[in-house]
DSSP file (Angstrom, degrees, kcal/mol; ACC not computed):
  #  RESIDUE AA STRUCTURE BP1 BP2  ACC     N-H-->O    O-->H-N    N-H-->O    O-->H-N    TCO  KAPPA ALPHA  PHI   PSI    X-CA   Y-CA   Z-CA
    1    1 A X              0   0    0      0, 0.0     2,-0.3     0, 0.0     0, 0.0   0.000 360.0 360.0 360.0 141.1  201.6   23.2  131.8
    2    2 A X    >   -     0   0    0      1,-0.1     3,-1.8     2,-0.0     6,-0.3  -0.540 360.0-136.5 -74.7 133.4  198.2   22.5  130.3
    3    3 A X  T 3  S+     0   0    0      1,-0.3    -1,-0.1    -2,-0.3     6,-0.0   0.647 104.0  61.3 -66.6 -14.3  195.4   21.8  132.8
    4    4 A X  T 3  S+     0   0    0      4,-0.1    -1,-0.3     5,-0.0     2,-0.1   0.502  77.6 116.5 -88.1  -5.0  194.2   18.9  130.7
    5    5 A X  S <> S-     0   0    0     -3,-1.8     4,-2.6     1,-0.1     5,-0.2  -0.397  70.2-132.4 -64.7 138.0  197.5   17.1  131.2
    6    6 A X  H  > S+     0   0    0      1,-0.2     4,-2.4     2,-0.2     5,-0.2   0.891 107.5  49.9 -58.9 -42.1  197.2   13.8  133.0
    7    7 A X  H  > S+     0   0    0      2,-0.2     4,-2.8     1,-0.2     5,-0.3   0.928 110.5  50.2 -64.1 -44.5  200.1   14.6  135.3
    8    8 A X  H  > S+     0   0    0     -6,-0.3     4,-2.4     1,-0.2    -2,-0.2   0.940 113.0  45.7 -58.1 -49.5  198.6   18.1  136.1
    9    9 A X  H  X S+     0   0    0     -4,-2.6     4,-1.6     2,-0.2    -1,-0.2   0.886 114.3  48.4 -63.3 -39.8  195.2   16.6  136.9
   10   10 A X  H  X S+     0   0    0     -4,-2.4     4,-2.9    -5,-0.2     5,-0.3   0.936 113.3  45.8 -67.6 -46.8  196.7   13.8  139.1
   11   11 A X  H  X S+     0   0    0     -4,-2.8     4,-2.1     1,-0.2    -2,-0.2   0.877 108.9  57.0 -64.4 -37.2  198.9   16.1  141.0
   12   12 A X  H  < S+     0   0    0     -4,-2.4    -1,-0.2    -5,-0.3    -2,-0.2   0.887 114.3  39.6 -60.1 -38.8  196.0   18.5  141.5
   13   13 A X  H >< S+     0   0    0     -4,-1.6     3,-1.3    -5,-0.2    -2,-0.2   0.967 121.6  38.0 -75.9 -56.1  194.1   15.7  143.1
   14   14 A X  H 3< S+     0   0    0     -4,-2.9     6,-0.4     1,-0.3    -3,-0.2   0.706 108.4  65.4 -74.6 -17.3  196.7   13.9  145.2
   15   15 A X  T 3< S+     0   0    0     -4,-2.1    -1,-0.3    -5,-0.3     2,-0.2   0.538  74.4 113.0 -81.2  -5.5  198.4   17.2  146.2
   16   16 A X  S X  S-     0   0    0     -3,-1.3     3,-1.7    -4,-0.2     4,-0.5  -0.461  83.9 -93.0 -68.9 137.9  195.4   18.3  148.1
   17   17 A X  T 3  S+     0   0    0      1,-0.2    -1,-0.1    -2,-0.2    -2,-0.1  -0.220 105.4   8.2 -54.4 134.7  196.0   18.5  151.8
   18   18 A X  T 3> S+     0   0    0     -3,-0.1     4,-2.7    -4,-0.1     5,-0.3   0.106  94.6 109.4  83.6 -16.3  195.1   15.4  153.8
   19   19 A X  H <> S+     0   0    0     -3,-1.7     4,-2.0     1,-0.2     5,-0.2   0.941  83.2  39.2 -57.3 -53.3  194.4   13.2  150.7
   20   20 A X  H  > S+     0   0    0     -4,-0.5     4,-2.4    -6,-0.4    -1,-0.2   0.882 116.2  52.0 -66.3 -37.8  197.4   10.9  151.0
   21   21 A X  H  > S+     0   0    0      2,-0.2     4,-2.4     1,-0.2    -1,-0.2   0.877 108.4  50.7 -68.2 -36.7  197.2   10.7  154.8
   22   22 A X  H  X S+     0   0    0     -4,-2.7     4,-2.4     2,-0.2    -2,-0.2   0.939 111.4  48.4 -64.0 -46.2  193.5    9.7  154.7
   23   23 A X  H  X S+     0   0    0     -4,-2.0     4,-1.9    -5,-0.3    -2,-0.2   0.910 111.9  49.5 -60.4 -42.4  194.3    7.0  152.2
   24   24 A X  H  X S+     0   0    0     -4,-2.4     4,-1.2     2,-0.2    -1,-0.2   0.906 110.6  49.4 -65.1 -41.8  197.2    5.7  154.4
   25   25 A X  H  X S+     0   0    0     -4,-2.4     4,-0.6     1,-0.2     3,-0.3   0.887 109.6  52.4 -64.1 -38.1  195.1    5.7  157.5
   26   26 A X  H >< S+     0   0    0     -4,-2.4     3,-1.0     1,-0.2    55,-0.2   0.878 104.8  56.2 -63.9 -37.0  192.4    3.8  155.6
   27   27 A X  H 3< S+     0   0    0     -4,-1.9     5,-0.3     1,-0.3    -1,-0.2   0.820 100.8  58.9 -64.3 -31.4  195.0    1.2  154.6
   28   28 A X  H 3< S+     0   0    0     -4,-1.2    -1,-0.3    -3,-0.3    -2,-0.2   0.661  88.3  98.8 -73.1 -16.6  195.9    0.6  158.2
   29   29 A X  S X< S-     0   0    0     -3,-1.0     3,-2.4    -4,-0.6     2,-0.3  -0.251  92.1 -86.8 -72.7 158.7  192.4   -0.5  159.1
   30   30 A X  G >  S-     0   0    0      3,-0.4     3,-1.5     1,-0.3    -1,-0.1  -0.506 119.2  -3.9 -62.9 126.0  191.2   -4.1  159.4
   31   31 A X  G 3  S-     0   0    0     -2,-0.3    -1,-0.3     1,-0.3    50,-0.1   0.743 126.4 -74.5  54.9  24.2  190.1   -5.0  155.9
   32   32 A X  G <  S+     0   0    0     -3,-2.4    49,-2.1    -5,-0.3     2,-0.4   0.856 102.1 132.4  58.9  37.6  191.0   -1.4  155.1
   33   33 A X  E <   +A   80   0A   0     -3,-1.5    -3,-0.4    47,-0.2     2,-0.3  -0.917  26.7 165.7-119.7 145.4  187.8   -0.2  156.7
   34   34 A X  E     -A   79   0A   0     45,-2.5    45,-3.2    -2,-0.4     2,-0.2  -0.978  31.4-123.9-154.6 146.6  187.2    2.5  159.3
   35   35 A X  E  >  -A   78   0A   0     -2,-0.3     4,-2.3    43,-0.2     5,-0.2  -0.533  37.8-107.1 -82.1 159.2  184.3    4.4  160.7
   36   36 A X  H  > S+     0   0    0     41,-0.7     4,-3.0     1,-0.2     5,-0.2   0.906 117.6  49.3 -54.1 -49.9  184.3    8.2  160.4
   37   37 A X  H  > S+     0   0    0      1,-0.2     4,-2.3     2,-0.2    -1,-0.2   0.864 110.4  50.6 -64.1 -36.2  185.1    8.8  164.1
   38   38 A X  H  > S+     0   0    0      2,-0.2     4,-1.4     1,-0.2    -1,-0.2   0.925 113.2  46.2 -65.5 -43.8  188.0    6.4  164.1
   39   39 A X  H  X S+     0   0    0     -4,-2.3     4,-1.0     1,-0.2    -2,-0.2   0.914 111.5  51.6 -63.7 -43.5  189.5    8.0  161.1
   40   40 A X  H >< S+     0   0    0     -4,-3.0     3,-0.6     1,-0.2     6,-0.3   0.900 109.6  49.9 -60.8 -41.8  189.0   11.5  162.6
   41   41 A X  H 3< S+     0   0    0     -4,-2.3     3,-0.5     1,-0.2    -1,-0.2   0.783 105.8  57.1 -68.8 -26.9  190.8   10.4  165.8
   42   42 A X  H 3< S+     0   0    0     -4,-1.4     2,-0.3     1,-0.3    -1,-0.2   0.719 113.7  40.2 -74.0 -21.0  193.6    9.0  163.7
   43   43 A X  S X< S+     0   0    0     -4,-1.0     3,-1.9    -3,-0.6    -1,-0.3  -0.640  73.4 173.1-125.3  71.0  194.1   12.5  162.1
   44   44 A X  T 3  S+     0   0    0     -3,-0.5    -1,-0.1    -2,-0.3    -2,-0.1   0.676  72.8  55.0 -61.9 -19.9  193.6   14.8  165.1
   45   45 A X  T 3  S+     0   0    0      2,-0.1     2,-0.3    -4,-0.0    -1,-0.3   0.523  85.7  96.7 -92.9  -4.5  194.5   18.0  163.3
   46   46 A X  S <  S-     0   0    0     -3,-1.9     2,-0.2    -6,-0.3    -3,-0.1  -0.630  74.4-126.0 -83.3 141.7  192.0   17.7  160.4
   47   47 A X     >  -     0   0    0     -2,-0.3     4,-2.7     1,-0.1     5,-0.2  -0.504  18.1-118.8 -81.3 156.7  188.8   19.5  160.8
   48   48 A X  H  > S+     0   0    0      1,-0.2     4,-2.6     2,-0.2     5,-0.2   0.896 115.6  53.2 -60.4 -40.2  185.5   17.6  160.4
   49   49 A X  H  > S+     0   0    0      2,-0.2     4,-2.2     1,-0.2    -1,-0.2   0.919 111.1  45.4 -61.8 -44.7  184.6   19.8  157.4
   50   50 A X  H  > S+     0   0    0      2,-0.2     4,-2.8     1,-0.2     5,-0.2   0.917 112.7  50.6 -66.9 -43.4  187.9   19.0  155.7
   51   51 A X  H  X S+     0   0    0     -4,-2.7     4,-2.7     1,-0.2     5,-0.2   0.934 111.4  48.2 -60.8 -46.1  187.6   15.2  156.4
   52   52 A X  H  X S+     0   0    0     -4,-2.6     4,-2.2    -5,-0.2    -1,-0.2   0.915 112.4  49.1 -60.3 -43.0  184.1   15.1  155.1
   53   53 A X  H  X S+     0   0    0     -4,-2.2     4,-2.1    -5,-0.2    -2,-0.2   0.928 113.3  45.8 -63.6 -45.3  185.1   16.9  151.9
   54   54 A X  H  X S+     0   0    0     -4,-2.8     4,-2.8     2,-0.2     5,-0.2   0.902 111.3  52.4 -66.5 -40.1  188.1   14.7  151.3
   55   55 A X  H  X S+     0   0    0     -4,-2.7     4,-2.1    -5,-0.2    -1,-0.2   0.911 109.8  49.4 -61.7 -41.8  186.1   11.5  152.0
   56   56 A X  H  X S+     0   0    0     -4,-2.2     4,-2.5    -5,-0.2    -1,-0.2   0.909 112.5  47.6 -62.8 -41.8  183.4   12.6  149.5
   57   57 A X  H  X S+     0   0    0     -4,-2.1     4,-2.1     2,-0.2    -2,-0.2   0.906 110.3  51.2 -67.1 -40.8  186.1   13.4  146.9
   58   58 A X  H  <>S+     0   0    0     -4,-2.8     5,-2.5     2,-0.2     6,-1.3   0.862 111.9  48.1 -64.9 -35.0  187.8   10.0  147.4
   59   59 A X  H ><5S+     0   0    0     -4,-2.1     3,-1.4     4,-0.2    -2,-0.2   0.930 109.8  51.8 -66.9 -45.6  184.4    8.3  147.0
   60   60 A X  H 3<5S+     0   0    0     -4,-2.5    -2,-0.2     1,-0.3    -1,-0.2   0.858 110.3  48.9 -59.1 -36.4  183.7   10.2  143.8
   61   61 A X  T 3<5S-     0   0    0     -4,-2.1    -1,-0.3    -5,-0.1    -2,-0.2   0.503 117.2-114.5 -83.8  -4.8  187.1    9.2  142.4
   62   62 A X  T < 5S+     0   0    0     -3,-1.4    23,-0.4    -4,-0.3    22,-0.4   0.649  86.4 113.2  84.5  15.2  186.5    5.6  143.3
   63   63 A X  S   <S+     0   0    0     -5,-2.5    19,-2.1    -6,-0.2     2,-0.3   0.710  80.8  28.2 -90.5 -22.9  189.2    5.2  145.9
   64   64 A X  E     -B   81   0A   0     -6,-1.3     2,-0.4    17,-0.3    -2,-0.2  -0.943  64.7-156.7-131.6 154.5  186.8    4.7  148.8
   65   65 A X  E     -B   80   0A   0     15,-2.4    15,-2.3    -2,-0.3     2,-0.5  -0.968  12.8-141.6-127.8 153.1  183.3    3.4  149.2
   66   66 A X  E     -B   79   0A   0     -2,-0.4     2,-0.5    13,-0.2    13,-0.2  -0.939   9.0-164.0-117.0 131.8  180.9    4.2  152.0
   67   67 A X  E     -B   78   0A   0     11,-3.1    11,-2.4    -2,-0.5     2,-0.5  -0.969   6.7-160.1-116.4 124.1  178.6    1.7  153.6
   68   68 A X  E     -B   77   0A   0     -2,-0.5     2,-0.7     9,-0.2     9,-0.2  -0.893   2.9-159.5-106.1 129.5  175.6    3.0  155.6
   69   69 A X  E >   +B   76   0A   0      7,-3.4     7,-1.8    -2,-0.5     3,-0.7  -0.890  15.9 171.7-110.2 102.0  174.0    0.7  158.2
   70   70 A X  T 3   +     0   0    0     -2,-0.7    -1,-0.1     1,-0.2     5,-0.1   0.386  65.5  81.2 -90.8   4.1  170.5    2.0  158.9
   71   71 A X  T 3  S+     0   0    0      5,-0.1     2,-0.3     3,-0.1    -1,-0.2   0.567  86.2  69.5 -84.0  -7.6  169.5   -1.1  160.9
   72   72 A X  S <  S-     0   0    0     -3,-0.7     2,-0.5     4,-0.1     4,-0.1  -0.735  89.8-103.8-107.6 157.9  171.4    0.3  164.0
   73   73 A X  S    S+     0   0    0     -2,-0.3     2,-0.2     2,-0.1    -3,-0.1  -0.981 110.9  30.9-122.2 118.4  170.5    3.2  166.2
   74   74 A X  S    S-     0   0    0     -2,-0.5     2,-0.1    -4,-0.0    -1,-0.1   0.587 109.1-112.2 -73.1 164.4  172.2    5.5  165.6
   75   75 A X        -     0   0    0     -2,-0.2     2,-0.3    -5,-0.1    -5,-0.2  -0.413  38.0-154.5 -62.0 134.9  172.8    4.9  162.0
   76   76 A X  E     - B   0  69A   0     -7,-1.8    -7,-3.4    -2,-0.1     2,-0.4  -0.827  10.7-163.5-115.0 153.9  176.4    4.1  161.3
   77   77 A X  E     - B   0  68A   0     -2,-0.3   -41,-0.7    -9,-0.2     2,-0.4  -0.983   2.2-166.0-135.1 150.5  178.6    4.4  158.3
   78   78 A X  E     -AB  35  67A   0    -11,-2.4   -11,-3.1    -2,-0.4     2,-0.3  -0.991   9.7-145.3-137.2 141.0  181.9    2.9  157.4
   79   79 A X  E     -AB  34  66A   0    -45,-3.2   -45,-2.5    -2,-0.4     2,-0.4  -0.818  16.8-175.1-106.4 147.3  184.5    3.7  154.8
   80   80 A X  E     -AB  33  65A   0    -15,-2.3   -15,-2.4    -2,-0.3   -47,-0.2  -1.000  28.8-113.1-142.4 140.2  186.6    1.1  152.9
   81   81 A X  E     - B   0  64A   0    -49,-2.1   -17,-0.3    -2,-0.4     2,-0.1  -0.489  33.9-139.4 -65.3 138.6  189.3    1.4  150.4
   82   82 A X     >  -     0   0    0    -19,-2.1     4,-2.8    -2,-0.2     5,-0.2  -0.351  32.4 -94.7 -85.7 176.5  188.3    0.0  147.0
   83   83 A X  H  > S+     0   0    0      1,-0.2     4,-2.2     2,-0.2     5,-0.1   0.898 131.3  52.2 -58.8 -39.9  190.6   -2.1  144.8
   84   84 A X  H  > S+     0   0    0    -22,-0.4     4,-1.4     2,-0.2    -1,-0.2   0.890 109.7  49.1 -62.5 -40.6  191.6    1.2  143.1
   85   85 A X  H  > S+     0   0    0    -23,-0.4     4,-0.9   -22,-0.2    -2,-0.2   0.901 109.8  49.8 -67.0 -42.8  192.4    2.7  146.5
   86   86 A X  H >X S+     0   0    0     -4,-2.8     3,-0.6     1,-0.2     4,-0.6   0.891 108.6  54.6 -63.1 -38.6  194.5   -0.2  147.6
   87   87 A X  H >< S+     0   0    0     -4,-2.2     3,-0.9     1,-0.2     4,-0.5   0.845 102.0  57.6 -62.3 -33.9  196.4    0.0  144.4
   88   88 A X  H >X S+     0   0    0     -4,-1.4     4,-1.5     1,-0.2     3,-1.0   0.774  90.2  72.4 -68.7 -25.4  197.1    3.6  145.1
   89   89 A X  H <X S+     0   0    0     -4,-0.9     4,-2.6    -3,-0.6    -1,-0.2   0.838  88.1  63.3 -58.8 -32.7  198.8    2.7  148.3
   90   90 A X  H <X S+     0   0    0     -3,-0.9     4,-2.1    -4,-0.6    -1,-0.3   0.861 100.5  52.0 -60.3 -34.8  201.7    1.3  146.2
   91   91 A X  H <> S+     0   0    0     -3,-1.0     4,-2.2    -4,-0.5    -1,-0.2   0.910 109.0  49.4 -67.2 -41.8  202.3    4.8  145.0
   92   92 A X  H  X S+     0   0    0     -4,-1.5     4,-2.4     1,-0.2    -2,-0.2   0.908 110.7  50.5 -63.3 -41.0  202.5    6.1  148.5
   93   93 A X  H  X S+     0   0    0     -4,-2.6     4,-2.8     2,-0.2    -1,-0.2   0.878 108.4  52.4 -64.0 -37.3  204.9    3.3  149.4
   94   94 A X  H  X S+     0   0    0     -4,-2.1     4,-2.4     2,-0.2    -2,-0.2   0.907 109.3  49.1 -64.6 -40.9  207.1    4.2  146.4
   95   95 A X  H  X S+     0   0    0     -4,-2.2     4,-2.5     2,-0.2    -2,-0.2   0.921 112.3  48.8 -62.5 -43.6  207.1    7.9  147.6
   96   96 A X  H  X S+     0   0    0     -4,-2.4     4,-2.5     2,-0.2    -2,-0.2   0.922 110.3  50.9 -62.4 -44.6  208.1    6.6  151.1
   97   97 A X  H  X S+     0   0    0     -4,-2.8     4,-2.0     1,-0.2    -2,-0.2   0.907 110.4  49.3 -59.8 -43.5  210.8    4.4  149.6
   98   98 A X  H  X S+     0   0    0     -4,-2.4     4,-2.7     1,-0.2     5,-0.5   0.938 111.4  49.4 -60.8 -46.9  212.3    7.3  147.6
   99   99 A X  H  X>S+     0   0    0     -4,-2.5     5,-2.5     1,-0.2     4,-2.0   0.896 111.3  48.7 -61.7 -41.3  212.3    9.5  150.7
  100  100 A X  H  <5S+     0   0    0     -4,-2.5    -1,-0.2     1,-0.2    -2,-0.2   0.862 117.5  42.0 -67.4 -35.1  214.0    6.9  152.8
  101  101 A X  H  <5S+     0   0    0     -4,-2.0    -2,-0.2    -5,-0.2    -1,-0.2   0.841 133.4  13.3 -78.5 -34.3  216.7    6.3  150.2
  102  102 A X  H  <5S+     0   0    0     -4,-2.7    -3,-0.2    -5,-0.2    -2,-0.2   0.634 132.1  10.2-121.7 -18.7  217.3    9.9  149.1
  103  103 A X  T  <5S+     0   0    0     -4,-2.0     2,-0.6    -5,-0.5    -3,-0.2   0.709 107.5  45.6-133.2 -59.9  215.9   12.4  151.5
  104  104 A X      < -     0   0    0     -5,-2.5     2,-0.7    -8,-0.1    -1,-0.3  -0.858  52.2-163.0-107.1 120.5  214.5   11.5  154.9
  105  105 A X        +     0   0    0     -2,-0.6     2,-0.4    -3,-0.1    -5,-0.1  -0.901  21.7 164.3-100.7 115.3  216.2    9.2  157.2
  106  106 A X    >   -     0   0    0     -2,-0.7     3,-1.3     1,-0.1    -2,-0.1  -0.898  25.3-164.0-138.7 103.2  213.7    8.0  159.8
  107  107 A X  G >  S+     0   0    0     -2,-0.4     3,-1.2     1,-0.3     4,-0.2   0.875  92.1  51.6 -56.0 -43.0  214.6    5.0  162.0
  108  108 A X  G 3  S+     0   0    0      1,-0.3    -1,-0.3     2,-0.1     3,-0.2   0.706 113.6  45.9 -68.2 -18.2  211.0    4.4  163.1
  109  109 A X  G <  S+     0   0    0     -3,-1.3    -1,-0.3     1,-0.2    -2,-0.2   0.028  73.5 112.1-116.6  25.8  209.7    4.5  159.5
  110  110 A X    <   +     0   0    0     -3,-1.2     2,-0.2    -5,-0.0    -1,-0.2   0.749  53.8  94.9 -74.3 -21.6  212.2    2.3  157.8
  111  111 A X        -     0   0    0     -3,-0.2     6,-0.0    -4,-0.2     5,-0.0  -0.486  64.5-152.4 -71.0 136.1  209.6   -0.5  157.1
  112  112 A X  S    S+     0   0    0     -2,-0.2     2,-1.4     1,-0.1    -1,-0.1   0.572  75.6  96.3 -78.8  -9.9  208.0   -0.2  153.7
  113  113 A X    >   +     0   0    0      1,-0.2     3,-1.5     2,-0.1     4,-0.1  -0.626  50.7 176.7 -87.7  85.9  205.0   -2.0  155.2
  114  114 A X  G >   +     0   0    0     -2,-1.4     3,-1.4     1,-0.3    -1,-0.2   0.697  68.5  72.1 -67.8 -20.6  202.7    1.0  156.0
  115  115 A X  G 3  S+     0   0    0      1,-0.3    -1,-0.3    -3,-0.1    -2,-0.1   0.693 101.7  45.1 -71.9 -13.6  199.8   -1.0  157.2
  116  116 A X  G <  S+     0   0    0     -3,-1.5    -1,-0.3    -5,-0.0    -2,-0.2   0.308  85.6 128.4-105.5   6.8  201.8   -1.9  160.4
  117  117 A X    <   -     0   0    0     -3,-1.4    -8,-0.1     1,-0.1    -3,-0.0  -0.367  42.6-165.1 -66.1 137.2  203.0    1.7  160.9
  118  118 A X              0   0    0    -10,-0.2    -1,-0.1     1,-0.2    -9,-0.1   0.301 360.0 360.0-106.3   8.0  202.4    3.0  164.4
  119  119 A X              0   0    0    -11,-0.1    -1,-0.2     0, 0.0    -2,-0.1   0.488 360.0 360.0 -72.1 360.0  203.0    6.7  163.5
């Protein structure tokens, strides 16, 4: 497959470890916003280095935006899904729907509504 193919480039991006899970955790937040530490605690097995790298890449791709508040001490930052990021959640829901129909039977995860997921 040619590396310039749209499918190749898309799979290369979304197939990176933690990318989909970070987006899903962001979707669960109030107004799809979360601070770094809250996000890190939601994904306990991710390293800080990996989380920072993925967040930077998601910002670069326009799926997240970062807001820094320097009026507080210490300085705080918050991440939020962009419209593009929220739109991508539909793809994750489609993957989940396919898995529930054809592959993975999971009683706790039968709802298509991932923002209310307690997993």
